[in-house]
Kinemage of the C-alpha trace (Angstrom):
@kinemage 1
@onewidth
@group {chain A} dominant
@subgroup {mainchain}
@vectorlist {calphas} color= white
{ca met a 1} P -47.646 13.146 -9.356
{ca arg a 2} L -45.342 16.578 -8.850
{ca val a 3} L -42.179 17.001 -10.415
{ca ala a 4} L -39.891 20.099 -9.906
{ca pro a 5} L -36.541 20.184 -11.962
{ca gln a 6} L -34.022 22.508 -11.509
{ca gly a 7} L -34.131 25.461 -13.795
{ca phe a 8} L -37.089 24.320 -16.153
{ca thr a 9} L -37.961 27.194 -17.714
{ca ala a 10} L -40.717 28.139 -19.805
{ca asp a 11} L -38.757 27.747 -23.030
{ca lys a 12} L -37.725 24.442 -22.153
{ca tyr a 13} L -41.062 23.447 -21.162
{ca asp a 14} L -42.204 24.200 -24.540
{ca glu a 15} L -39.236 22.445 -25.949
{ca val a 16} L -40.728 19.324 -24.270
{ca leu a 17} L -44.073 20.368 -25.697
{ca ser a 18} L -43.063 19.977 -28.949
{ca lys a 19} L -40.812 17.143 -28.931
{ca leu a 20} L -43.719 15.155 -27.079
{ca glu a 21} L -46.107 16.018 -29.899
{ca ala a 22} L -43.773 14.784 -32.493
{ca ala a 23} L -43.306 11.408 -30.713
{ca gly a 24} L -47.080 11.391 -30.644
{ca glu a 25} L -47.362 11.676 -27.078
{ca ser a 26} L -48.946 14.713 -26.140
{ca ala a 27} L -52.285 13.359 -24.834
{ca pro a 28} L -50.925 10.331 -23.255
{ca ala a 29} L -53.159 7.402 -22.345
{ca gly a 30} L -53.541 7.437 -18.401
{ca arg a 31} L -53.269 11.551 -17.817
{ca leu a 32} L -56.090 12.581 -16.528
{ca tyr a 33} L -54.890 16.291 -15.968
{ca his a 34} L -51.770 18.475 -16.519
{ca val a 35} L -50.380 21.833 -14.687
{ca cys a 36} L -47.504 23.412 -15.122
{ca phe a 37} L -47.050 26.174 -12.708
{ca gly a 38} L -44.622 28.923 -11.221
{ca asp a 39} L -41.725 31.016 -11.865
{ca lys a 40} L -41.172 31.011 -15.476
{ca glu a 41} L -37.307 30.427 -14.894
{ca asn a 42} L -37.919 27.382 -12.290
{ca leu a 43} L -41.297 25.570 -13.242
{ca arg a 44} L -43.213 22.775 -11.672
{ca val a 45} L -45.401 19.857 -13.077
{ca ser a 46} L -48.319 17.969 -11.234
{ca asp a 47} L -50.478 15.249 -13.367
{ca ile a 48} L -53.010 13.125 -12.514
{ca trp a 49} L -52.631 9.876 -13.195
{ca asp a 50} L -55.244 7.018 -13.734
{ca thr a 51} L -52.582 4.234 -13.047
{ca arg a 52} L -48.783 4.294 -12.215
{ca glu a 53} L -47.740 1.863 -14.977
{ca asn a 54} L -49.113 4.460 -17.443
{ca phe a 55} L -47.322 7.098 -15.476
{ca asp a 56} L -44.130 4.836 -15.686
{ca arg a 57} L -44.645 4.315 -19.290
{ca phe a 58} L -44.580 7.767 -20.132
{ca phe a 59} L -42.467 9.332 -17.889
{ca ala a 60} L -39.595 7.054 -19.832
{ca ile a 61} L -40.476 9.125 -22.762
{ca val a 62} L -40.389 12.519 -21.722
{ca gly a 63} L -37.835 11.842 -19.375
{ca ser a 64} L -35.213 10.702 -22.124
{ca ile a 65} L -36.431 14.076 -23.778
{ca met a 66} L -35.742 16.148 -20.799
{ca gln a 67} L -32.567 14.680 -20.979
{ca asp a 68} L -31.654 15.258 -24.367
{ca leu a 69} L -32.271 18.733 -23.662
{ca gly a 70} L -30.145 19.118 -20.965
{ca ile a 71} L -32.415 19.591 -18.244
{ca pro a 72} L -31.386 17.530 -15.023
{ca gln a 73} L -32.898 15.140 -13.734
{ca ala a 74} L -35.494 15.590 -10.811
{ca glu a 75} L -37.175 12.452 -9.123
{ca pro a 76} L -41.051 12.544 -9.380
{ca glu a 77} L -43.392 12.556 -5.715
{ca phe a 78} L -46.286 10.819 -5.611
{ca phe a 79} L -49.431 11.318 -3.715
{ca glu a 80} L -52.357 9.564 -3.073
{ca val a 81} L -55.468 11.255 -3.963
{ca his a 82} L -57.916 11.825 -0.635
{ca asn a 83} L -60.321 14.474 -2.076
{ca val a 84} L -61.141 15.533 -5.584
{ca ile a 85} L -63.521 18.607 -5.919
{ca glu a 86} L -64.602 19.401 -9.718
{ca gly a 87} L -66.653 22.961 -9.728
{ca gly a 88} L -69.494 22.485 -7.028
{ca lys a 89} L -69.004 18.916 -6.657
{ca ala a 90} L -67.080 17.046 -4.425
{ca ser a 91} L -66.188 13.334 -3.677
{ca ser a 92} L -63.682 11.736 -1.295
{ca thr a 93} L -61.753 8.735 -0.840
{ca ala a 94} L -61.977 8.226 2.618
{ca gly a 95} L -64.617 5.699 3.828
């Protein structure tokens, strides 16, 4: 999953993390990997999830937090994994 809300600053990202921590959602079930990247005034987020259902449950929570903070709603993009490389190991979903 990738999402890129307009004007998602480093300060807003830190506020979201703080509110997720307070809600007990800083390490949600099913999120395998999280990365926040880009310009500090316009960040993007990419996550790897085990299931769409786990993502949807979490996104309901984080989406509400972002709305409360005035962060513009952005539609997440979803991609199927084709290949994973961890260090020197590689695995593929291609048959």
